[in-house]
C-alpha positions as CSV (number, residue, x, y, z in Angstrom):
1,M,-80.6,3.3,1.7
2,P,-79.7,3.4,5.5
3,S,-78.9,0.1,7.1
4,L,-81.2,-1.3,9.7
5,I,-79.8,-1.1,13.3
6,E,-80.1,-4.4,15.0
7,Y,-80.8,-4.4,18.7
8,P,-79.6,-7.4,20.6
9,S,-82.2,-9.1,22.7
10,L,-82.1,-7.9,26.3
11,S,-81.3,-10.4,29.1
12,Y,-83.9,-10.9,31.9
13,K,-81.8,-8.8,34.3
14,A,-81.4,-6.0,31.7
15,K,-85.2,-6.1,31.0
16,K,-86.0,-5.8,34.7
17,K,-83.6,-2.8,35.1
18,L,-85.2,-1.1,32.0
19,K,-88.7,-1.7,33.5
20,I,-87.7,0.0,36.7
21,E,-86.0,2.9,35.0
22,I,-88.9,3.5,32.5
23,L,-91.7,3.2,35.1
24,D,-89.9,5.2,37.7
25,H,-89.3,8.0,35.2
26,S,-92.9,7.9,33.9
27,F,-94.5,7.9,37.3
28,R,-92.5,10.9,38.4
29,K,-92.8,13.0,35.2
30,Y,-96.0,12.2,33.3
31,N,-99.7,11.8,34.2
32,F,-99.9,8.7,32.1
33,L,-102.3,6.2,33.9
34,M,-105.3,6.8,31.8
35,E,-107.6,4.4,30.0
36,S,-107.2,6.4,26.8
37,L,-103.4,6.2,26.8
38,S,-101.9,5.3,23.5
39,I,-98.9,3.1,24.4
40,S,-97.2,3.6,21.0
41,R,-97.5,7.4,21.3
42,F,-96.2,7.4,24.9
43,A,-93.3,5.1,24.0
44,K,-92.3,7.6,21.4
45,I,-92.3,10.4,24.1
46,L,-90.2,8.2,26.4
47,H,-87.8,7.3,23.6
48,H,-86.3,10.8,23.9
49,S,-85.2,9.9,27.4
50,F,-84.2,6.3,26.6
51,S,-82.8,6.7,23.1
52,E,-80.2,4.0,23.7
53,H,-83.0,1.5,23.6
54,D,-85.1,0.5,20.7
55,I,-88.7,1.8,20.8
56,S,-90.0,-1.7,20.7
57,E,-88.3,-2.5,24.1
58,I,-89.9,0.6,25.6
59,Q,-93.3,-0.5,24.2
60,E,-92.8,-4.0,25.6
61,V,-92.3,-2.6,29.1
62,L,-95.4,-0.4,28.8
63,N,-97.5,-3.2,27.3
64,N,-96.5,-5.6,30.1
65,F,-97.2,-2.9,32.7
66,S,-100.6,-2.1,31.2
67,D,-101.6,-5.8,31.1
68,D,-100.5,-6.5,34.7
69,W,-102.2,-3.3,36.0
70,K,-105.5,-4.3,34.2
71,R,-105.4,-7.8,35.7
72,Y,-104.7,-6.3,39.2
73,K,-107.6,-3.9,39.0
74,I,-110.0,-6.9,38.2
75,R,-108.5,-9.0,41.0
76,F,-108.7,-6.0,43.4
77,Q,-112.4,-5.6,42.7
78,L,-113.0,-9.3,43.4
79,T,-110.9,-9.6,46.5
80,T,-112.0,-6.4,48.3
81,K,-115.4,-8.0,48.7
82,L,-113.8,-10.6,50.9
83,L,-112.0,-8.2,53.1
84,P,-114.0,-8.3,56.4
85,F,-112.4,-10.6,58.9
86,H,-113.8,-14.2,58.5
87,G,-114.6,-16.0,61.7
88,E,-114.3,-14.7,65.3
89,P,-111.2,-12.7,66.0
90,H,-109.6,-14.0,69.2
91,S,-108.2,-10.6,69.9
92,V,-107.7,-7.1,68.5
93,H,-104.2,-8.3,67.6
94,D,-105.7,-11.0,65.3
95,L,-107.7,-8.4,63.5
96,M,-104.7,-6.0,63.1
97,E,-102.6,-8.9,61.8
98,Y,-105.2,-9.7,59.3
99,R,-105.5,-6.1,58.1
100,F,-101.7,-5.9,57.9
101,N,-101.5,-9.1,55.8
102,V,-104.1,-7.8,53.3
103,L,-102.1,-4.5,52.9
104,Q,-98.8,-6.4,52.6
105,Q,-100.2,-8.7,49.9
106,H,-101.5,-5.8,47.9
107,L,-98.2,-3.8,48.3
108,K,-96.3,-6.9,47.0
109,E,-98.6,-7.0,43.9
110,L,-98.3,-3.3,43.3
111,Y,-94.5,-3.6,43.6
112,H,-94.5,-6.4,41.1
113,I,-96.5,-4.3,38.6
114,A,-94.6,-1.0,39.2
115,P,-91.3,-1.4,41.2
116,I,-91.1,2.4,41.8
117,F,-91.1,2.4,45.6
118,N,-89.1,0.8,48.5
119,L,-91.2,-2.3,49.4
120,Q,-89.5,-2.9,52.7
121,R,-90.2,0.7,53.8
122,A,-93.8,0.5,52.5
123,T,-94.4,-2.6,54.6
124,H,-93.1,-0.8,57.7
125,N,-95.3,2.2,56.8
126,A,-98.3,-0.1,56.5
127,K,-97.9,-1.0,60.2
128,V,-97.6,2.6,61.2
129,L,-100.6,3.6,59.2
130,L,-102.8,0.9,60.8
131,T,-101.7,2.1,64.2
132,M,-102.6,5.7,63.3
133,L,-106.0,4.6,61.9
134,D,-106.8,2.8,65.1
135,Q,-105.8,5.8,67.2
136,K,-108.1,8.0,65.1
137,N,-110.8,5.4,65.0
138,Y,-110.9,5.9,61.2
139,C,-110.8,3.4,58.4
140,P,-110.7,4.6,54.8
141,V,-111.1,2.0,52.1
142,L,-108.2,-0.3,51.1
143,S,-107.4,1.6,47.9
144,T,-107.0,4.8,49.9
145,Q,-104.8,3.1,52.5
146,L,-102.5,1.8,49.8
147,A,-102.3,5.2,48.2
148,L,-101.4,6.8,51.5
149,I,-98.7,4.2,52.1
150,L,-97.1,4.7,48.7
151,F,-97.3,8.5,49.1
152,V,-95.6,8.5,52.5
153,T,-93.0,5.9,51.4
154,D,-92.1,8.0,48.4
155,T,-92.0,11.4,50.2
156,R,-89.8,10.0,53.0
157,D,-87.3,8.6,50.4
158,S,-84.0,10.4,51.1
159,L,-83.4,11.2,47.4
160,V,-86.8,12.8,47.1
161,K,-86.3,14.8,50.4
162,E,-82.9,16.0,49.2
163,G,-84.4,17.1,45.9
164,K,-82.2,14.7,43.9
165,K,-85.3,12.9,42.6
166,K,-88.7,14.2,41.8
167,P,-91.6,12.7,43.8
168,I,-94.1,10.4,42.2
169,L,-97.0,12.5,40.9
170,Q,-100.0,12.1,43.3
171,V,-102.3,11.6,40.4
172,N,-100.3,8.5,39.4
173,I,-100.3,7.1,43.0
174,R,-104.1,7.6,43.2
175,N,-104.7,6.0,39.7
176,L,-102.4,3.1,40.4
177,C,-104.3,2.3,43.6
178,K,-107.7,3.2,42.2
179,T,-108.7,5.8,44.8
180,S,-110.3,9.3,44.2
181,A,-108.6,12.6,44.8
182,Y,-111.3,13.4,47.4
183,A,-110.8,10.3,49.4
184,F,-107.0,10.6,49.3
185,H,-106.8,14.2,50.4
186,R,-109.6,13.7,53.0
187,A,-107.6,10.9,54.6
188,R,-104.3,12.9,54.4
189,N,-106.0,15.8,56.2
190,K,-107.6,13.6,58.8
191,L,-104.4,11.9,59.6
192,G,-102.2,15.0,59.3
193,I,-100.0,13.6,56.6
194,S,-98.1,16.3,54.8
195,R,-95.6,16.0,51.9
196,F,-92.5,16.0,54.2
């Protein structure tokens, strides 16, 4: 009878590193953000790429991600109803600052759920996007704005540009941010945002 392999419990730092590696790999290689996803089946698929880890560790990462993402989607639906600026803006600058703060808050939450993008660069890209939207007098919904920011942040990543890393699948960006393909591509075309 074969002996059971014992896997030592991972430290917090090791768990965080594994989370980043698994989610980054998944977002770039698989269309996996579906309600019907079987986490246990997907963990087995990922185990081929992360065979040095026990399948239960992979499942734990996926379960935590799934739970966090579901909670975020519920909070997102509740908070987007509160998005219009409350009170009288003293200036256009106040309104821009408010819109930027809302985007920044959601980017931080998305990064906590799926640390697959450069948060600092995404925050900078949020400011650039708001300026572009104002110049075009165009304002897509928040979910589309978030998807555009993640798309631009990823495609401008030096490793992606040099071909050393695959880009995040657009379907995963759209699903993570809860925006439709139509809204996403319409906004990209209107703003002239290409892949590179």
